[in-house]
C-alpha positions as CSV (number, residue, x, y, z in Angstrom):
1,M,7.8,3.3,10.2
2,S,8.2,1.8,6.7
3,V,8.6,3.8,3.5
4,A,5.2,2.6,2.2
5,R,3.5,3.4,5.5
6,R,5.0,6.9,5.7
7,R,4.1,7.7,2.1
8,R,0.5,6.5,2.4
9,A,0.0,8.1,5.8
10,S,1.3,11.5,4.8
11,L,-0.6,11.5,1.5
12,R,-3.9,10.4,3.2
13,L,-3.5,12.9,6.0
14,A,-2.9,15.6,3.5
15,A,-6.1,14.6,1.6
16,V,-8.2,14.4,4.7
17,A,-7.0,17.8,5.9
18,G,-7.4,19.4,2.6
19,T,-3.7,20.1,2.4
20,V,-2.2,20.5,-1.0
21,I,1.6,20.3,-1.2
22,V,2.9,22.2,-4.2
23,L,6.4,21.0,-5.0
24,A,6.8,23.5,-7.8
25,A,7.4,27.2,-8.1
26,A,5.1,28.9,-5.7
27,A,6.1,32.5,-6.6
28,P,6.6,34.1,-10.0
29,A,10.2,34.9,-9.2
30,W,11.0,31.2,-9.0
31,A,10.5,30.9,-12.7
32,Q,14.1,32.0,-13.2
33,Q,15.5,29.7,-10.5
34,S,16.6,26.1,-10.8
35,G,15.5,25.1,-7.3
36,G,12.8,25.9,-4.8
37,V,11.4,25.5,-1.3
38,S,7.9,24.5,-0.4
39,A,5.8,24.7,2.8
40,Q,2.1,24.3,3.6
41,I,0.1,24.1,6.8
42,D,-3.7,24.1,7.0
43,D,-5.9,26.5,8.9
44,L,-6.3,25.2,12.4
45,V,-9.1,25.1,15.0
46,I,-8.1,24.5,18.7
47,G,-10.0,24.2,21.9
48,A,-10.5,27.2,24.2
49,V,-8.7,27.7,27.5
50,G,-8.5,24.4,29.4
51,A,-7.9,22.4,26.2
52,P,-4.6,20.5,25.9
53,G,-4.0,21.9,22.4
54,K,-3.0,19.8,19.4
55,A,-0.2,19.1,17.0
56,L,-0.5,19.9,13.3
57,P,2.2,19.1,10.7
58,M,3.7,21.8,8.4
59,Y,4.7,19.9,5.3
60,V,8.0,21.1,3.8
61,G,10.2,20.2,0.9
62,A,13.1,21.6,-1.1
63,W,14.9,20.8,-4.3
64,D,18.2,22.0,-5.9
65,A,18.4,24.7,-3.2
66,I,21.3,25.9,-1.0
67,N,20.5,26.2,2.8
68,P,16.7,26.0,2.4
69,K,14.6,27.1,5.4
70,V,11.2,28.2,6.6
71,A,10.8,31.2,9.0
72,I,7.6,31.1,11.1
73,D,6.4,34.3,12.7
74,V,3.9,33.9,15.5
75,S,3.4,37.6,16.3
76,G,0.0,37.4,14.7
77,L,-1.1,34.8,17.2
78,A,-0.6,37.0,20.3
79,G,-3.4,36.4,22.8
80,V,-4.8,33.6,20.7
81,A,-2.4,30.7,20.7
82,T,1.1,29.6,21.5
83,V,3.3,27.3,19.4
84,E,6.0,24.8,20.2
85,F,8.6,23.9,17.6
86,P,10.9,21.0,17.0
87,D,14.4,21.1,18.6
88,T,16.0,21.5,15.2
89,C,14.6,25.1,14.9
90,S,16.0,28.3,16.4
91,T,14.0,31.2,17.7
92,S,14.7,34.9,17.7
93,G,12.0,37.2,18.9
94,S,8.7,36.2,17.5
95,T,10.2,34.3,14.5
96,T,11.4,30.7,14.6
97,T,13.5,29.4,11.7
98,C,13.6,25.7,10.8
99,P,15.9,24.0,8.2
100,V,14.1,22.3,5.3
101,P,15.6,19.0,4.1
102,L,16.2,18.5,0.4
103,D,13.9,16.2,-1.4
104,D,15.5,12.8,-1.9
105,D,13.0,11.6,-4.5
106,S,11.7,9.0,-2.1
107,G,8.1,10.2,-2.3
108,I,7.9,10.6,1.4
109,A,6.4,13.8,2.7
110,T,8.6,15.7,5.2
111,Y,6.9,17.7,7.9
112,L,7.6,19.8,11.0
113,P,5.3,19.0,13.9
114,L,4.0,22.2,15.4
115,H,2.1,22.1,18.7
116,F,-0.6,24.7,19.2
117,R,-2.2,25.6,22.6
118,P,-4.7,28.3,23.5
119,A,-3.1,31.4,24.9
120,P,-4.0,32.4,28.5
121,G,-7.1,34.6,28.2
122,A,-8.0,33.5,24.7
123,A,-11.7,33.8,24.1
124,V,-14.0,31.6,22.0
125,G,-14.0,32.9,18.5
126,D,-10.6,34.6,18.6
127,K,-8.5,34.3,15.5
128,G,-4.9,34.8,14.8
129,T,-2.5,34.5,11.9
130,L,0.6,32.4,11.5
131,T,3.0,33.8,8.9
132,Y,5.6,31.6,7.3
133,T,8.3,32.4,4.7
134,T,10.3,29.9,2.7
135,S,13.7,30.8,1.2
136,A,17.2,29.6,0.5
137,D,20.5,31.3,-0.4
138,D,19.6,30.9,-4.1
139,V,15.8,31.1,-3.8
140,D,13.8,34.3,-3.3
141,P,11.6,34.4,-0.1
142,Y,7.9,33.5,-0.5
143,E,5.4,34.4,2.3
144,Q,2.2,32.5,3.2
145,Q,-0.3,32.7,6.1
146,T,-2.6,30.3,8.0
147,T,-5.4,31.1,10.4
148,V,-5.7,29.7,13.9
149,T,-9.2,29.9,15.5
150,V,-10.2,29.2,19.1
151,A,-13.4,27.2,19.6
152,D,-15.4,25.6,22.4
153,G,-16.3,21.9,22.3
154,V,-15.2,18.4,21.9
155,D,-12.3,17.6,19.6
156,L,-11.6,13.9,19.0
157,V,-8.3,13.0,17.4
158,A,-7.6,9.5,16.0
159,L,-4.1,8.5,17.1
160,V,-3.5,5.1,15.4
161,H,-2.1,4.7,11.8
162,D,-0.6,1.2,11.7
163,E,0.3,-1.5,9.3
164,I,1.6,-5.1,8.9
165,D,3.7,-6.3,6.0
166,S,1.6,-9.3,5.0
167,A,-1.3,-11.5,6.0
168,K,-2.5,-14.9,4.9
169,I,-5.9,-16.0,3.6
170,G,-8.0,-16.9,6.7
171,E,-5.9,-14.9,9.1
172,T,-7.6,-12.7,11.7
173,I,-6.0,-9.3,12.2
174,T,-6.7,-6.8,15.0
175,T,-6.4,-3.0,14.5
176,R,-6.0,-0.7,17.5
177,V,-8.5,2.2,17.8
178,V,-7.3,5.0,20.0
179,T,-8.6,8.5,20.4
180,Y,-7.7,11.7,22.3
181,N,-10.0,14.5,23.2
182,A,-8.1,17.7,22.4
183,G,-11.0,20.0,23.1
184,N,-12.0,21.9,26.2
185,R,-15.3,20.0,26.7
186,A,-16.2,16.4,27.5
187,G,-17.8,14.3,24.8
188,D,-20.9,12.2,25.6
189,G,-20.5,9.0,23.5
190,I,-18.7,8.2,20.3
191,R,-19.8,7.0,16.9
192,A,-17.1,5.0,15.1
193,L,-17.4,4.4,11.4
194,F,-15.1,1.6,9.9
195,F,-14.3,1.3,6.2
196,V,-13.3,-2.3,5.6
197,S,-11.8,-3.2,2.2
198,S,-13.2,-6.0,0.1
199,G,-10.6,-8.5,1.1
200,L,-11.6,-8.4,4.8
201,T,-14.6,-9.7,6.7
202,P,-15.2,-7.6,9.8
203,A,-16.0,-9.4,13.0
204,S,-19.6,-9.2,14.4
205,Y,-20.2,-6.8,17.2
206,Q,-23.4,-6.1,19.0
207,D,-22.7,-2.4,19.1
208,C,-22.5,-2.1,15.3
209,V,-24.5,-2.3,12.1
210,Y,-23.1,-3.4,8.7
211,A,-23.6,-2.4,5.1
212,N,-22.1,-3.4,1.8
213,D,-20.5,-0.3,0.3
214,G,-21.3,-1.2,-3.3
215,S,-17.7,-1.9,-4.2
216,G,-17.1,-5.2,-2.4
217,G,-16.2,-3.6,0.9
218,T,-18.1,-3.1,4.1
219,I,-19.0,0.0,6.1
220,V,-19.5,-0.7,9.9
221,A,-21.2,1.9,12.1
222,C,-20.7,1.5,15.9
223,E,-22.2,3.6,18.7
224,F,-20.8,3.8,22.2
225,D,-22.1,5.5,25.3
226,G,-19.7,7.0,27.9
227,V,-17.9,10.2,28.8
228,F,-14.7,11.2,27.0
229,E,-12.9,13.9,28.9
230,P,-10.5,16.6,27.6
231,D,-6.8,15.7,27.7
232,Q,-7.6,12.0,28.0
233,K,-6.7,9.1,25.8
234,Y,-9.2,6.2,25.2
235,E,-8.7,2.9,23.5
236,L,-11.1,0.4,22.2
237,T,-10.3,-2.7,24.3
238,G,-9.5,-5.7,22.3
239,G,-9.4,-3.6,19.1
240,F,-11.5,-4.1,16.0
241,Q,-11.0,-7.4,14.2
242,A,-11.4,-8.6,10.6
243,T,-10.5,-11.9,8.8
244,V,-8.7,-12.1,5.4
245,R,-11.2,-13.4,2.8
246,P,-10.3,-16.0,0.2
247,H,-10.5,-13.5,-2.7
248,A,-8.2,-11.0,-1.0
249,M,-5.1,-10.0,-2.9
250,G,-2.4,-7.4,-2.6
251,F,-3.1,-4.3,-0.5
252,E,-6.0,-4.4,2.1
253,S,-7.0,-1.8,4.6
254,L,-9.3,-1.0,7.6
255,D,-9.8,2.7,8.1
256,H,-12.0,4.4,10.7
257,T,-13.4,7.9,11.6
258,L,-14.5,9.0,15.1
259,E,-17.2,11.6,15.9
260,P,-19.1,12.7,19.1
261,L,-22.2,10.6,19.2
262,G,-24.8,13.3,19.6
263,I,-23.6,15.3,16.6
264,A,-22.2,12.6,14.3
265,S,-22.8,13.1,10.6
266,E,-25.5,11.1,8.8
267,L,-24.6,7.6,7.6
268,P,-23.9,7.2,3.9
269,D,-27.0,7.4,1.7
270,G,-28.4,4.5,-0.2
271,L,-27.0,1.8,2.0
272,T,-28.9,-0.8,4.1
273,F,-27.4,-1.3,7.5
274,T,-28.2,-4.5,9.5
275,S,-27.2,-5.9,12.8
276,R,-25.1,-9.1,13.2
277,G,-25.0,-9.6,17.0
278,G,-21.8,-10.8,18.5
279,K,-19.6,-9.6,21.4
280,A,-19.6,-6.1,22.8
281,L,-16.9,-3.5,22.3
282,K,-15.8,-1.2,25.1
283,W,-13.7,1.9,25.5
284,A,-11.4,2.5,28.5
285,P,-11.0,4.5,30.6
286,A,-14.2,6.5,31.2
287,K,-14.9,9.3,33.7
288,S,-17.9,11.1,35.1
289,M,-20.0,13.3,32.9
290,T,-19.6,17.1,32.8
291,N,-22.2,19.6,31.8
292,A,-20.9,20.8,28.4
293,E,-22.0,22.1,25.0
294,R,-21.1,19.2,22.7
295,V,-19.6,20.8,19.6
296,E,-17.0,19.0,17.5
297,I,-14.2,21.6,17.0
298,D,-12.3,20.1,14.1
299,N,-13.2,16.8,12.3
300,R,-10.3,16.7,9.9
301,D,-8.1,14.6,12.3
302,N,-10.8,12.1,13.2
303,W,-9.4,9.5,10.8
304,G,-7.3,6.5,11.6
305,S,-5.9,3.6,9.5
306,Y,-4.7,0.0,9.5
307,Y,-2.9,-1.4,6.4
308,I,-2.1,-4.9,5.3
309,N,0.6,-4.2,2.7
310,K,0.2,-7.6,0.9
311,V,-2.0,-10.6,0.9
312,P,-0.4,-13.2,-1.4
313,N,-2.8,-14.5,-4.0
314,T,-3.4,-14.8,-7.7
315,F,-6.3,-14.3,-10.2
316,D,-7.2,-15.5,-13.6
317,V,-8.9,-13.0,-16.0
318,A,-9.9,-14.7,-19.2
319,A,-10.8,-13.1,-22.5
320,V,-14.3,-13.8,-23.7
321,G,-14.7,-14.0,-27.5
322,V,-17.6,-15.0,-29.7
323,A,-18.5,-17.2,-32.7
324,V,-20.6,-14.9,-34.9
325,K,-23.0,-16.8,-37.1
326,G,-25.3,-15.4,-39.8
327,T,-25.4,-14.4,-43.5
328,V,-23.5,-11.7,-45.4
329,G,-25.1,-8.3,-44.8
330,Q,-26.7,-9.4,-41.5
331,I,-26.1,-7.2,-38.4
332,V,-25.4,-9.4,-35.3
333,P,-25.2,-8.1,-31.7
334,V,-22.3,-9.7,-29.8
335,R,-21.1,-9.5,-26.2
336,I,-17.4,-9.8,-25.6
337,G,-15.0,-8.9,-22.8
338,V,-13.3,-10.5,-19.9
339,K,-14.3,-12.8,-17.0
340,N,-12.5,-13.1,-13.6
341,N,-12.1,-16.8,-12.8
342,G,-10.5,-16.0,-9.4
343,P,-9.4,-17.0,-6.8
344,A,-8.7,-13.4,-6.1
345,A,-11.0,-10.5,-6.8
346,L,-10.0,-7.4,-8.8
347,D,-10.3,-4.4,-6.5
348,S,-9.2,-0.8,-7.4
349,T,-11.5,1.0,-5.0
350,R,-8.7,3.1,-3.5
351,S,-7.1,4.1,-6.8
352,Q,-10.4,4.5,-8.6
353,E,-8.7,3.1,-11.7
354,P,-10.8,0.9,-14.1
355,V,-10.9,-2.5,-12.6
356,A,-10.7,-4.4,-15.9
357,S,-10.1,-3.7,-19.6
358,F,-9.8,-5.4,-23.0
359,A,-9.0,-4.8,-26.6
360,L,-10.9,-5.9,-29.7
361,T,-9.3,-6.6,-33.0
362,V,-12.3,-6.7,-35.4
363,P,-12.5,-9.8,-37.6
364,A,-11.8,-9.2,-41.3
365,G,-15.2,-10.6,-42.2
366,A,-17.2,-8.0,-40.2
367,K,-17.7,-4.3,-39.8
368,V,-18.5,-2.5,-36.5
369,V,-21.8,-0.7,-36.9
370,S,-22.4,0.1,-33.2
371,V,-20.1,0.5,-30.2
372,P,-20.8,1.8,-26.6
373,R,-19.0,5.2,-26.5
374,E,-19.3,5.4,-22.7
375,T,-16.9,2.6,-22.1
376,C,-14.9,2.1,-25.3
377,E,-12.5,4.1,-27.4
378,L,-11.3,3.7,-31.0
379,I,-7.6,3.3,-31.2
380,L,-6.0,4.9,-34.3
381,D,-2.4,4.4,-35.6
382,N,-0.4,7.6,-35.8
383,G,1.9,6.2,-38.4
384,D,5.0,6.6,-36.4
385,G,4.8,3.6,-34.1
386,S,2.5,5.3,-31.6
387,V,-1.3,5.2,-31.3
388,R,-4.0,7.6,-30.1
389,P,-7.5,6.9,-28.7
390,V,-10.4,8.9,-30.0
391,P,-14.1,8.7,-29.2
392,A,-15.5,5.3,-30.3
393,E,-17.1,5.4,-33.7
394,P,-18.3,2.6,-36.0
395,G,-16.0,1.4,-38.7
396,G,-12.8,0.9,-36.8
397,D,-10.6,-2.2,-36.6
398,Y,-9.2,-1.9,-33.0
399,Y,-11.1,-0.8,-29.9
400,Y,-10.2,-0.5,-26.2
401,C,-12.8,-0.8,-23.5
402,R,-12.5,-0.1,-19.8
403,D,-14.8,-1.3,-17.0
404,P,-16.0,1.9,-15.1
405,R,-16.4,-0.2,-11.9
406,T,-13.7,-0.5,-9.3
407,F,-14.5,-4.1,-8.2
408,L,-14.8,-7.4,-10.2
409,G,-15.5,-10.4,-8.0
410,V,-14.8,-14.0,-8.6
411,G,-17.0,-15.3,-11.4
412,E,-18.0,-11.8,-12.5
413,S,-17.6,-10.5,-16.0
414,F,-17.1,-7.2,-17.9
415,L,-18.9,-7.6,-21.2
416,V,-19.6,-5.0,-23.8
417,E,-22.1,-5.2,-26.7
418,F,-20.9,-4.5,-30.3
419,G,-23.0,-4.5,-33.4
420,L,-21.2,-6.4,-36.2
421,K,-22.3,-6.5,-39.8
422,I,-21.1,-9.6,-41.6
423,T,-19.2,-8.8,-44.8
424,S,-17.5,-12.1,-45.5
425,L,-17.8,-15.7,-44.3
426,D,-14.3,-16.9,-45.1
427,A,-12.1,-14.0,-43.8
428,A,-9.6,-14.0,-41.0
429,A,-10.8,-14.1,-37.4
430,G,-10.5,-11.2,-35.0
431,E,-9.5,-11.4,-31.3
432,V,-10.5,-10.2,-27.8
433,S,-7.4,-9.6,-25.7
434,R,-7.3,-8.7,-22.0
435,F,-4.3,-6.5,-22.7
436,A,-3.9,-4.0,-25.5
437,T,-0.8,-4.8,-27.4
438,R,-1.1,-1.8,-29.7
439,M,-1.1,0.4,-26.6
440,G,2.0,-1.2,-25.1
441,E,0.2,-3.2,-22.4
442,D,1.8,-6.4,-21.2
443,P,0.2,-9.3,-19.5
444,R,-0.3,-8.7,-15.8
445,K,2.3,-10.6,-13.9
446,D,-0.1,-11.5,-11.1
447,D,-2.4,-13.3,-13.6
448,A,-1.8,-17.0,-13.0
449,N,-3.0,-18.2,-16.4
450,H,-1.9,-16.4,-19.6
451,A,-3.2,-19.2,-21.8
452,N,-6.7,-17.6,-21.9
453,D,-5.6,-13.9,-22.2
454,T,-6.9,-13.9,-25.8
455,A,-10.1,-15.4,-27.4
456,P,-11.1,-15.5,-31.0
457,V,-13.9,-13.6,-32.7
458,T,-14.9,-15.7,-35.7
459,V,-17.5,-15.2,-38.4
460,A,-19.2,-18.2,-40.1
461,G,-22.4,-18.8,-42.1
462,S,-25.4,-20.3,-40.4
463,G,-28.4,-19.5,-42.5
464,G,-30.1,-18.1,-39.4
465,A,-30.1,-15.2,-37.0
466,G,-28.2,-14.8,-33.8
467,G,-24.7,-14.1,-32.6
468,G,-23.7,-17.5,-31.4
469,L,-22.1,-18.3,-28.1
470,P,-19.3,-16.4,-26.3
471,V,-16.0,-18.3,-26.1
472,T,-13.2,-17.8,-23.7
473,G,-9.5,-18.0,-24.5
474,V,-9.5,-21.7,-23.8
475,Q,-12.7,-22.3,-25.8
476,T,-14.8,-23.4,-22.7
477,G,-18.1,-22.3,-24.2
478,A,-20.7,-20.0,-22.9
479,I,-20.4,-18.0,-19.7
480,V,-23.0,-19.2,-17.3
481,G,-25.9,-16.7,-17.2
482,G,-24.4,-14.6,-19.9
483,G,-22.4,-12.5,-17.4
484,A,-24.0,-9.3,-18.8
485,V,-23.0,-6.2,-16.9
486,L,-25.4,-3.2,-17.3
487,L,-23.2,-0.1,-17.4
488,A,-24.1,3.1,-15.6
489,A,-25.4,5.9,-17.7
490,G,-22.9,8.3,-16.1
491,A,-20.0,6.1,-17.2
492,V,-19.2,8.6,-20.0
493,L,-17.7,10.8,-17.3
494,F,-15.1,8.1,-16.8
495,V,-14.0,8.2,-20.4
496,V,-13.8,12.0,-20.3
497,S,-11.7,11.9,-17.1
498,R,-9.3,9.5,-18.7
499,R,-8.3,11.9,-21.5
500,R,-5.0,12.5,-19.7
501,R,-3.9,9.1,-21.1
502,V,-4.4,10.0,-24.7
503,V,-0.7,10.0,-25.7
504,L,0.1,6.3,-26.0
505,V,3.2,4.8,-27.5
506,A,4.5,1.3,-27.7
507,G,6.1,0.1,-24.4
508,E,5.1,-0.2,-20.8
509,D,1.7,1.1,-19.9
510,G,2.9,1.7,-16.3
511,R,-0.1,0.1,-14.7
């Protein structure tokens, strides 16, 4: 398993399960200590007697500690569940002690696989407590607990988290989909939900319906009949296929969740699902139906993944300036920003970072009288070589604007309207730049054409009204159709959420 794969898988698993790994002082006593030990395991639901049980990771970590360890006491699980530990652990009575490896700064989550099974005689609804204590020779003990509950029903577990290093444009990839019923009841059918990133086109299957997710990707919902017995593994024969699209670039993914068909959650709101026909998908093996109550025990482990770490491609994002024409004293609305010329799309759906941004240096012959606060900030000079963003107000000379969307397709633009009051017809021009030099941003290395990273904002007399035509960094004239992007009213929340980036100094932006 590669470093990238292990890092993403562990972080995504932690997110899905609601696990929070706190690699910091977990107890007040640690405040006086240089090192520490961390451990975290979620509450767990397992099937009743007859279920095969399931594994759950305990995430652990240690730093600057001598002989770090975690001691796990199972006495609170008596009559409820049994636990199997890795061979690296040692047991004395009801307590098992496991060494905790020191953090090597790799970013990879370390975990102990613990296997839980229902205890003989455990009844549905029984609960028990697992107590675990972290410590080291130079770190005070810190105790935590997690709850294990016995339930009756189906418990589908997705088993495949896979990846490939690279894929080419036009290549068809196949992801395996494998599930295991860890419950004590048989399931009657499965609903599979596939989340396909924007750079992939899913194959057409007659068992499925398809919808655009609103961010360039596709959501595919597939329903399958059949019986899925406890303690049995099932695989989607032939896998699920997708083809790499021409605008794909960098990281792409195909994730899936699996639920019992009769009690599957509602499909995402606001999307229109349509059929595409195509070949049939089948699960194997399948066994005879049993009379059972169909209850999903624990849906936190129903998620599987397939990653393409890299799709080689480039894009060309061009700055869009404007030639402002009018008379002194006239207020002219202008639309400026950036346009993606392709061939790759810009996609930050996973990171939820702004997909595009630009900076405006206001021309000397104009004054800003209106600016959209929901997407732009005014950048002020601190006087010591650093700058700070503040809420956008008229009258500034340098603004930074971010696109609140997470996908910018080929040919699409991010344009923002400023109101400029003409103060002079013979002053120096301003500039739109797709990277903010005052904030330390450098040109993106994967942009194939830096000749159009900037575009002028000029002011000239015309004797008439109007703002003139937008111009790109290579003076190609108007963007076809204007490229106007209507911004969501809620986008102000994005600006608020970005306040963590308010301390900006010259140098790398780190993006």
